[in-house]
PANU-874808 format. One record per residue (C-alpha): residue number from 0; x, y, z; residue in one letter. Coordinates in Angstrom, 3 decimals, always signed. Layout:
# residues N
+-----+----------+----------+----------+---+
!   k !       c1 !       c2 !       c3 ! r !
+-----+----------+----------+----------+---+
! NUM !        X !        Y !        Z ! A !
...
+-----+----------+----------+----------+---+
***
This chain:
# residues 342
+-----+----------+----------+----------+---+
!   k !       c1 !       c2 !       c3 ! r !
+-----+----------+----------+----------+---+
!   0 !  -11.669 !   +4.187 !  +66.863 ! X !
!   1 !   -9.483 !   +1.083 !  +66.859 ! X !
!   2 !   -5.731 !   +1.559 !  +67.067 ! X !
!   3 !   -3.737 !   +1.276 !  +63.868 ! X !
!   4 !   -1.997 !   -2.082 !  +63.490 ! X !
!   5 !   +1.785 !   -1.897 !  +63.104 ! X !
!   6 !   +4.501 !   -4.367 !  +62.152 ! X !
!   7 !   +5.330 !   -4.583 !  +65.855 ! X !
!   8 !   +1.853 !   -5.977 !  +66.568 ! X !
!   9 !   +2.321 !   -8.602 !  +63.865 ! X !
!  10 !   +5.792 !   -9.447 !  +65.183 ! X !
!  11 !   +4.464 !   -9.858 !  +68.735 ! X !
!  12 !   +1.678 !  -12.178 !  +67.599 ! X !
!  13 !   +4.064 !  -14.379 !  +65.590 ! X !
!  14 !   +6.917 !  -14.114 !  +68.102 ! X !
!  15 !   +9.366 !  -12.869 !  +65.490 ! X !
!  16 !  +11.233 !   -9.588 !  +65.025 ! X !
!  17 !   +9.699 !   -6.506 !  +63.453 ! X !
!  18 !  +12.570 !   -6.508 !  +60.969 ! X !
!  19 !  +11.551 !   -9.988 !  +59.783 ! X !
!  20 !   +7.948 !   -8.829 !  +59.346 ! X !
!  21 !   +9.109 !   -5.816 !  +57.342 ! X !
!  22 !  +11.308 !   -7.932 !  +55.088 ! X !
!  23 !   +8.527 !  -10.444 !  +54.533 ! X !
!  24 !   +6.001 !   -7.757 !  +53.602 ! X !
!  25 !   +8.488 !   -6.267 !  +51.142 ! X !
!  26 !   +9.340 !   -9.608 !  +49.488 ! X !
!  27 !  +12.941 !   -9.696 !  +50.690 ! X !
!  28 !  +14.578 !  -12.794 !  +49.133 ! X !
!  29 !  +16.331 !  -13.594 !  +52.432 ! X !
!  30 !  +12.990 !  -14.521 !  +53.985 ! X !
!  31 !  +11.709 !  -18.087 !  +53.642 ! X !
!  32 !   +8.569 !  -18.482 !  +51.539 ! X !
!  33 !   +6.740 !  -20.169 !  +54.420 ! X !
!  34 !   +7.551 !  -17.252 !  +56.723 ! X !
!  35 !   +6.528 !  -14.701 !  +54.108 ! X !
!  36 !   +3.171 !  -16.401 !  +53.554 ! X !
!  37 !   +2.533 !  -16.612 !  +57.303 ! X !
!  38 !   +3.325 !  -12.916 !  +57.783 ! X !
!  39 !   +1.111 !  -11.851 !  +54.877 ! X !
!  40 !   -1.762 !  -14.054 !  +56.099 ! X !
!  41 !   -1.456 !  -12.699 !  +59.651 ! X !
!  42 !   -1.204 !   -9.100 !  +58.433 ! X !
!  43 !   -4.390 !   -9.528 !  +56.398 ! X !
!  44 !   -6.264 !  -11.085 !  +59.339 ! X !
!  45 !   -5.209 !   -8.157 !  +61.544 ! X !
!  46 !   -6.248 !   -5.640 !  +58.839 ! X !
!  47 !   -2.734 !   -4.230 !  +58.595 ! X !
!  48 !   -2.185 !   -1.423 !  +56.049 ! X !
!  49 !   +1.294 !   -0.486 !  +54.876 ! X !
!  50 !   +2.328 !   +3.149 !  +55.114 ! X !
!  51 !   +2.820 !   +3.871 !  +51.410 ! X !
!  52 !   +4.562 !   +7.204 !  +51.977 ! X !
!  53 !   +7.056 !   +5.721 !  +54.410 ! X !
!  54 !   +7.665 !   +2.858 !  +51.998 ! X !
!  55 !   +8.246 !   +5.317 !  +49.172 ! X !
!  56 !  +10.732 !   +7.313 !  +51.234 ! X !
!  57 !  +12.620 !   +4.138 !  +52.109 ! X !
!  58 !  +12.647 !   +2.536 !  +48.654 ! X !
!  59 !  +12.742 !   +5.661 !  +46.516 ! X !
!  60 !   +9.712 !   +4.369 !  +44.598 ! X !
!  61 !   +6.039 !   +5.137 !  +45.270 ! X !
!  62 !   +4.530 !   +3.425 !  +42.213 ! X !
!  63 !   +2.436 !   +6.560 !  +41.754 ! X !
!  64 !   +2.469 !   +8.624 !  +38.559 ! X !
!  65 !   +1.271 !  +12.200 !  +38.332 ! X !
!  66 !   -0.830 !  +13.196 !  +35.322 ! X !
!  67 !   -1.525 !  +16.890 !  +34.754 ! X !
!  68 !   -4.187 !  +17.973 !  +32.258 ! X !
!  69 !   -6.012 !  +21.269 !  +31.640 ! X !
!  70 !   -9.320 !  +19.616 !  +32.558 ! X !
!  71 !  -10.747 !  +16.122 !  +32.901 ! X !
!  72 !  -14.222 !  +16.956 !  +31.550 ! X !
!  73 !  -12.804 !  +16.761 !  +28.017 ! X !
!  74 !  -13.220 !  +13.598 !  +25.987 ! X !
!  75 !   -9.720 !  +14.048 !  +24.574 ! X !
!  76 !   -7.939 !  +14.273 !  +27.931 ! X !
!  77 !  -10.158 !  +11.617 !  +29.494 ! X !
!  78 !   -9.161 !   +9.251 !  +26.684 ! X !
!  79 !   -5.459 !  +10.108 !  +27.116 ! X !
!  80 !   -5.724 !   +9.345 !  +30.860 ! X !
!  81 !   -7.435 !   +6.044 !  +30.066 ! X !
!  82 !   -4.555 !   +5.136 !  +27.747 ! X !
!  83 !   -1.982 !   +6.021 !  +30.407 ! X !
!  84 !   -3.751 !   +3.911 !  +33.046 ! X !
!  85 !   -4.215 !   +0.939 !  +30.727 ! X !
!  86 !   -0.507 !   +0.930 !  +29.945 ! X !
!  87 !   +0.824 !   +1.562 !  +33.471 ! X !
!  88 !   -1.540 !   -0.476 !  +35.663 ! X !
!  89 !   -0.065 !   -3.860 !  +34.625 ! X !
!  90 !   +3.300 !   -2.497 !  +35.778 ! X !
!  91 !   +1.922 !   -1.765 !  +39.255 ! X !
!  92 !   +1.487 !   +1.998 !  +38.897 ! X !
!  93 !   -1.413 !   +4.111 !  +40.130 ! X !
!  94 !   -2.315 !   +7.482 !  +38.606 ! X !
!  95 !   -2.783 !  +10.766 !  +40.489 ! X !
!  96 !   -4.675 !  +13.279 !  +38.324 ! X !
!  97 !   -4.314 !  +17.065 !  +38.624 ! X !
!  98 !   -6.059 !  +19.825 !  +36.657 ! X !
!  99 !   -4.617 !  +23.217 !  +35.737 ! X !
! 100 !   -7.828 !  +24.822 !  +34.432 ! X !
! 101 !   -5.481 !  +26.623 !  +31.988 ! X !
! 102 !   -3.876 !  +28.504 !  +34.899 ! X !
! 103 !   -0.032 !  +28.646 !  +34.820 ! X !
! 104 !   +0.102 !  +29.304 !  +38.576 ! X !
! 105 !   -1.929 !  +26.198 !  +39.298 ! X !
! 106 !   +0.227 !  +24.266 !  +36.826 ! X !
! 107 !   +3.325 !  +25.142 !  +38.876 ! X !
! 108 !   +1.540 !  +24.240 !  +42.115 ! X !
! 109 !   +0.601 !  +20.848 !  +40.663 ! X !
! 110 !   +4.217 !  +20.112 !  +39.744 ! X !
! 111 !   +5.563 !  +20.972 !  +43.206 ! X !
! 112 !   +2.738 !  +19.048 !  +44.915 ! X !
! 113 !   +3.367 !  +15.902 !  +42.903 ! X !
! 114 !   +7.100 !  +16.026 !  +43.639 ! X !
! 115 !   +6.304 !  +16.419 !  +47.359 ! X !
! 116 !   +4.050 !  +13.354 !  +47.030 ! X !
! 117 !   +7.077 !  +11.325 !  +45.874 ! X !
! 118 !   +5.636 !  +10.394 !  +42.452 ! X !
! 119 !   +7.876 !   +8.295 !  +40.211 ! X !
! 120 !   +7.125 !  +10.372 !  +37.120 ! X !
! 121 !   +4.933 !  +13.129 !  +35.691 ! X !
! 122 !   +3.061 !  +13.036 !  +32.389 ! X !
! 123 !   +1.419 !  +16.310 !  +31.413 ! X !
! 124 !   -0.161 !  +18.585 !  +28.840 ! X !
! 125 !   +0.755 !  +22.228 !  +29.470 ! X !
! 126 !   -1.734 !  +25.083 !  +29.789 ! X !
! 127 !   -2.887 !  +27.044 !  +26.757 ! X !
! 128 !   -1.670 !  +30.219 !  +28.476 ! X !
! 129 !   +2.006 !  +30.991 !  +27.973 ! X !
! 130 !   +3.881 !  +30.102 !  +31.186 ! X !
! 131 !   +7.270 !  +31.812 !  +31.023 ! X !
! 132 !   +8.202 !  +30.547 !  +34.487 ! X !
! 133 !   +9.938 !  +27.215 !  +33.808 ! X !
! 134 !  +11.336 !  +26.936 !  +37.333 ! X !
! 135 !   +8.849 !  +24.233 !  +38.330 ! X !
! 136 !   +9.742 !  +22.125 !  +35.288 ! X !
! 137 !  +13.469 !  +22.362 !  +36.039 ! X !
! 138 !  +12.758 !  +21.514 !  +39.688 ! X !
! 139 !  +11.194 !  +18.244 !  +38.516 ! X !
! 140 !  +14.270 !  +17.439 !  +36.428 ! X !
! 141 !  +16.616 !  +18.342 !  +39.299 ! X !
! 142 !  +14.809 !  +15.733 !  +41.399 ! X !
! 143 !  +15.582 !  +13.198 !  +38.629 ! X !
! 144 !  +11.869 !  +12.544 !  +38.107 ! X !
! 145 !  +10.978 !  +11.597 !  +34.501 ! X !
! 146 !   +8.817 !  +14.251 !  +32.825 ! X !
! 147 !   +6.910 !  +13.506 !  +29.628 ! X !
! 148 !   +4.766 !  +15.993 !  +27.707 ! X !
! 149 !   +1.792 !  +14.880 !  +25.627 ! X !
! 150 !   -0.331 !  +16.872 !  +23.154 ! X !
! 151 !   +0.836 !  +20.333 !  +24.294 ! X !
! 152 !   +4.538 !  +20.565 !  +25.014 ! X !
! 153 !   +7.402 !  +22.926 !  +25.799 ! X !
! 154 !  +10.976 !  +22.955 !  +24.508 ! X !
! 155 !  +12.910 !  +21.899 !  +27.593 ! X !
! 156 !  +16.154 !  +19.951 !  +27.271 ! X !
! 157 !  +15.872 !  +16.409 !  +28.550 ! X !
! 158 !  +12.065 !  +16.262 !  +28.402 ! X !
! 159 !  +10.407 !  +13.764 !  +26.069 ! X !
! 160 !   +7.098 !  +14.361 !  +24.336 ! X !
! 161 !   +4.312 !  +12.555 !  +22.512 ! X !
! 162 !   +2.386 !  +14.752 !  +20.095 ! X !
! 163 !   +0.427 !  +14.569 !  +16.882 ! X !
! 164 !   +1.682 !  +16.014 !  +13.597 ! X !
! 165 !   -0.394 !  +19.182 !  +13.910 ! X !
! 166 !   +1.162 !  +20.719 !  +10.808 ! X !
! 167 !   +0.026 !  +17.781 !   +8.709 ! X !
! 168 !   -3.398 !  +17.865 !  +10.350 ! X !
! 169 !   -3.840 !  +21.496 !   +9.363 ! X !
! 170 !   -2.485 !  +20.836 !   +5.890 ! X !
! 171 !   -4.673 !  +17.849 !   +4.966 ! X !
! 172 !   -7.810 !  +19.516 !   +6.335 ! X !
! 173 !   -7.230 !  +22.687 !   +4.333 ! X !
! 174 !   -6.359 !  +20.650 !   +1.234 ! X !
! 175 !   -9.640 !  +18.762 !   +1.637 ! X !
! 176 !  -11.591 !  +22.046 !   +1.749 ! X !
! 177 !   -9.793 !  +23.204 !   -1.404 ! X !
! 178 !  -10.659 !  +19.916 !   -3.116 ! X !
! 179 !  -14.305 !  +20.516 !   -2.232 ! X !
! 180 !  -14.221 !  +23.759 !   -4.214 ! X !
! 181 !  -13.666 !  +26.241 !   -1.383 ! X !
! 182 !  -11.566 !  +29.234 !   -2.456 ! X !
! 183 !  -11.709 !  +31.583 !   +0.563 ! X !
! 184 !  -10.805 !  +29.502 !   +3.598 ! X !
! 185 !  -10.674 !  +31.050 !   +7.068 ! X !
! 186 !   -8.942 !  +29.646 !  +10.123 ! X !
! 187 !   -9.941 !  +29.635 !  +13.793 ! X !
! 188 !   -6.600 !  +29.585 !  +15.592 ! X !
! 189 !   -5.822 !  +29.000 !  +19.239 ! X !
! 190 !   -2.971 !  +30.746 !  +21.054 ! X !
! 191 !   -0.065 !  +30.443 !  +18.610 ! X !
! 192 !   +2.455 !  +30.701 !  +21.433 ! X !
! 193 !   +1.575 !  +27.023 !  +21.859 ! X !
! 194 !   +3.142 !  +24.782 !  +19.249 ! X !
! 195 !   +0.008 !  +22.740 !  +18.552 ! X !
! 196 !   -1.940 !  +25.816 !  +17.417 ! X !
! 197 !   +1.020 !  +27.393 !  +15.674 ! X !
! 198 !   +1.649 !  +24.225 !  +13.651 ! X !
! 199 !   -2.019 !  +23.809 !  +12.711 ! X !
! 200 !   -1.951 !  +27.388 !  +11.432 ! X !
! 201 !   +1.294 !  +26.808 !   +9.504 ! X !
! 202 !   -0.161 !  +23.675 !   +7.922 ! X !
! 203 !   -3.257 !  +25.634 !   +6.891 ! X !
! 204 !   -1.174 !  +28.451 !   +5.406 ! X !
! 205 !   +1.165 !  +26.111 !   +3.526 ! X !
! 206 !   -1.733 !  +24.213 !   +1.976 ! X !
! 207 !   -3.111 !  +27.497 !   +0.624 ! X !
! 208 !   +0.235 !  +28.523 !   -0.856 ! X !
! 209 !   +0.935 !  +25.080 !   -2.343 ! X !
! 210 !   -2.388 !  +25.226 !   -4.159 ! X !
! 211 !   -1.899 !  +28.699 !   -5.612 ! X !
! 212 !   -4.244 !  +30.442 !   -3.196 ! X !
! 213 !   -3.684 !  +33.774 !   -1.448 ! X !
! 214 !   -3.173 !  +33.853 !   +2.309 ! X !
! 215 !   -5.427 !  +36.494 !   +3.870 ! X !
! 216 !   -4.590 !  +37.557 !   +7.429 ! X !
! 217 !   -8.167 !  +38.823 !   +7.902 ! X !
! 218 !   -9.330 !  +35.222 !   +7.656 ! X !
! 219 !   -7.319 !  +34.128 !  +10.709 ! X !
! 220 !   -9.126 !  +34.672 !  +14.004 ! X !
! 221 !   -7.908 !  +33.600 !  +17.423 ! X !
! 222 !  -10.603 !  +31.690 !  +19.277 ! X !
! 223 !  -11.028 !  +29.755 !  +22.481 ! X !
! 224 !  -12.114 !  +26.136 !  +22.418 ! X !
! 225 !  -15.768 !  +27.007 !  +23.015 ! X !
! 226 !  -19.050 !  +27.151 !  +21.135 ! X !
! 227 !  -19.563 !  +30.811 !  +22.031 ! X !
! 228 !  -16.126 !  +31.766 !  +20.722 ! X !
! 229 !  -16.920 !  +30.070 !  +17.414 ! X !
! 230 !  -20.171 !  +32.001 !  +17.109 ! X !
! 231 !  -18.446 !  +35.319 !  +17.752 ! X !
! 232 !  -15.646 !  +34.561 !  +15.290 ! X !
! 233 !  -17.895 !  +33.562 !  +12.388 ! X !
! 234 !  -19.875 !  +36.780 !  +12.808 ! X !
! 235 !  -16.645 !  +38.755 !  +12.447 ! X !
! 236 !  -15.849 !  +36.854 !   +9.238 ! X !
! 237 !  -19.308 !  +37.372 !   +7.757 ! X !
! 238 !  -18.980 !  +41.144 !   +8.186 ! X !
! 239 !  -15.852 !  +41.294 !   +6.001 ! X !
! 240 !  -16.100 !  +42.895 !   +2.568 ! X !
! 241 !  -15.257 !  +39.493 !   +1.075 ! X !
! 242 !  -16.454 !  +36.827 !   +3.519 ! X !
! 243 !  -14.916 !  +33.344 !   +3.393 ! X !
! 244 !  -16.715 !  +30.249 !   +2.141 ! X !
! 245 !  -15.081 !  +27.778 !   +4.538 ! X !
! 246 !  -13.541 !  +27.503 !   +7.992 ! X !
! 247 !  -10.830 !  +25.217 !   +9.277 ! X !
! 248 !  -11.094 !  +25.401 !  +13.062 ! X !
! 249 !   -8.406 !  +24.261 !  +15.509 ! X !
! 250 !  -11.232 !  +23.302 !  +17.859 ! X !
! 251 !  -14.332 !  +21.160 !  +17.323 ! X !
! 252 !  -16.249 !  +23.280 !  +19.832 ! X !
! 253 !  -15.493 !  +26.510 !  +17.956 ! X !
! 254 !  -16.459 !  +24.720 !  +14.721 ! X !
! 255 !  -19.775 !  +23.722 !  +16.285 ! X !
! 256 !  -20.427 !  +27.346 !  +17.320 ! X !
! 257 !  -19.738 !  +28.512 !  +13.772 ! X !
! 258 !  -22.134 !  +25.918 !  +12.346 ! X !
! 259 !  -24.904 !  +26.928 !  +14.760 ! X !
! 260 !  -24.503 !  +30.603 !  +13.848 ! X !
! 261 !  -24.408 !  +29.876 !  +10.100 ! X !
! 262 !  -27.595 !  +27.826 !  +10.404 ! X !
! 263 !  -29.293 !  +30.662 !  +12.287 ! X !
! 264 !  -28.449 !  +32.921 !   +9.338 ! X !
! 265 !  -29.875 !  +30.371 !   +6.870 ! X !
! 266 !  -26.488 !  +29.742 !   +5.261 ! X !
! 267 !  -26.478 !  +26.266 !   +3.762 ! X !
! 268 !  -23.781 !  +23.867 !   +4.964 ! X !
! 269 !  -21.872 !  +22.562 !   +3.057 ! X !
! 270 !  -23.433 !  +23.913 !   -0.158 ! X !
! 271 !  -22.631 !  +27.561 !   +0.612 ! X !
! 272 !  -20.154 !  +27.174 !   +3.446 ! X !
! 273 !  -17.910 !  +24.287 !   +4.572 ! X !
! 274 !  -16.663 !  +23.752 !   +8.135 ! X !
! 275 !  -14.021 !  +21.407 !   +9.532 ! X !
! 276 !  -12.721 !  +21.032 !  +13.085 ! X !
! 277 !   -9.920 !  +19.389 !  +15.014 ! X !
! 278 !   -9.930 !  +16.694 !  +17.745 ! X !
! 279 !  -12.749 !  +14.414 !  +16.551 ! X !
! 280 !  -14.851 !  +14.945 !  +19.673 ! X !
! 281 !  -17.643 !  +12.326 !  +20.029 ! X !
! 282 !  -20.415 !  +14.803 !  +19.161 ! X !
! 283 !  -18.901 !  +15.476 !  +15.720 ! X !
! 284 !  -20.072 !  +12.143 !  +14.299 ! X !
! 285 !  -23.424 !  +11.870 !  +16.082 ! X !
! 286 !  -24.954 !  +15.183 !  +14.986 ! X !
! 287 !  -27.499 !  +15.294 !  +12.169 ! X !
! 288 !  -24.995 !  +17.488 !  +10.337 ! X !
! 289 !  -21.881 !  +15.518 !  +11.246 ! X !
! 290 !  -18.670 !  +17.560 !  +11.445 ! X !
! 291 !  -15.468 !  +16.853 !   +9.547 ! X !
! 292 !  -12.609 !  +16.656 !  +12.038 ! X !
! 293 !   -9.020 !  +15.518 !  +12.597 ! X !
! 294 !   -8.593 !  +12.564 !  +14.946 ! X !
! 295 !   -5.716 !  +13.006 !  +17.425 ! X !
! 296 !   -5.660 !   +9.356 !  +18.598 ! X !
! 297 !   -5.842 !  +10.280 !  +22.319 ! X !
! 298 !   -5.942 !   +6.680 !  +23.568 ! X !
! 299 !   -2.795 !   +5.795 !  +21.623 ! X !
! 300 !   -1.198 !   +9.077 !  +22.707 ! X !
! 301 !   -1.760 !   +8.175 !  +26.364 ! X !
! 302 !   -0.360 !   +4.677 !  +25.912 ! X !
! 303 !   +2.679 !   +5.974 !  +24.060 ! X !
! 304 !   +3.382 !   +8.607 !  +26.732 ! X !
! 305 !   +3.259 !   +5.845 !  +29.342 ! X !
! 306 !   +5.662 !   +3.693 !  +27.295 ! X !
! 307 !   +8.108 !   +6.573 !  +26.996 ! X !
! 308 !   +7.988 !   +6.965 !  +30.794 ! X !
! 309 !   +8.574 !   +3.236 !  +31.328 ! X !
! 310 !  +11.587 !   +3.333 !  +29.021 ! X !
! 311 !  +13.077 !   +6.142 !  +31.102 ! X !
! 312 !  +12.334 !   +4.713 !  +34.530 ! X !
! 313 !  +13.730 !   +1.303 !  +33.565 ! X !
! 314 !  +17.123 !   +2.757 !  +32.697 ! X !
! 315 !  +19.744 !   +1.898 !  +35.291 ! X !
! 316 !  +21.997 !   +4.838 !  +34.401 ! X !
! 317 !  +21.272 !   +8.478 !  +35.146 ! X !
! 318 !  +21.375 !   +9.578 !  +31.509 ! X !
! 319 !  +17.872 !  +10.086 !  +30.156 ! X !
! 320 !  +17.536 !  +10.094 !  +26.393 ! X !
! 321 !  +15.115 !  +12.757 !  +25.167 ! X !
! 322 !  +12.522 !  +11.156 !  +22.901 ! X !
! 323 !  +10.109 !  +12.914 !  +20.534 ! X !
! 324 !   +7.204 !  +10.754 !  +19.349 ! X !
! 325 !   +4.950 !  +12.232 !  +16.654 ! X !
! 326 !   +1.699 !  +10.438 !  +15.801 ! X !
! 327 !   +0.018 !  +10.721 !  +12.402 ! X !
! 328 !   -3.307 !  +12.621 !  +12.210 ! X !
! 329 !   -6.353 !  +11.131 !  +10.497 ! X !
! 330 !   -8.997 !  +13.278 !   +8.799 ! X !
! 331 !  -12.587 !  +12.071 !   +9.144 ! X !
! 332 !  -14.618 !  +13.634 !   +6.311 ! X !
! 333 !  -18.279 !  +14.170 !   +7.175 ! X !
! 334 !  -21.314 !  +16.171 !   +6.050 ! X !
! 335 !  -20.155 !  +19.625 !   +7.204 ! X !
! 336 !  -17.552 !  +19.819 !   +4.449 ! X !
! 337 !  -18.454 !  +17.202 !   +1.878 ! X !
! 338 !  -20.194 !  +18.553 !   -1.205 ! X !
! 339 !  -20.134 !  +15.071 !   -2.694 ! X !
! 340 !  -21.807 !  +11.962 !   -1.324 ! X !
! 341 !  -19.833 !  +10.402 !   +1.522 ! X !
+-----+----------+----------+----------+---+
***
């Protein structure tokens, strides 16, 4: 293997000091433009690569941003990451992606690892499992590294967030089902220790009460964001003495499972039973029986989270203003819940 080229090799070839080479490579204004261009041209011809970690330690900036998501094989999180990259790349930032797989322990490990990697900021969506250990989050703040939550967030002083109005999303979806003539509406809820699922549930419940309908606790079932969980949950509902005639699901995947199970039991959708989901996953609009769902605007969410980070990192003072950005949900009405022609 060939030896790694250093600034000393470049300096020797050009008969200048290593300090001059270093300043030229780092765009020091004290260096003449002609010298800078010569150094850069020589460095390229010698296949010189800067030590990014050493540069980060010296300058205090790595131009790397950590992004933590539960998983990247989700259209929602993939779209958020795309939005973050599209917004940050023109500013010279690269993205390092970590996954938690909904494991609080791994979430903490990701935070410590990214700090050790000298990232300039961390944008993340927390796990759907309650993580009572906030030590890793406070460690990030102690290091004066901007932390921005998106989609799923925690209440931590000094941490900004970009979320959707989940309460409104739950409310307008339930109101739509009521308008379609549904009178016994069930709800597939995620872990309500997380605000996004709690607020979707509260929106659902408030819509029932505002429209003179009775809230029935039996109709609320905690599900995972999976097809199988949706199948299991709808079977529980159908065994009730008074089964529901509609479901508002906090997950499109659970909604899909419910629809598959209802079809297997020859229950007509939406004539006998209406179903609506949340997230507007791509499959919801391409199925023969398209699924009504709430769009969370993941691309815009990612871009907005990146903008919030840029606002914080550009501040010259040490005081970081906590910012809460709430995006408006949009309900896409499709065949699974529309008893009238769309």
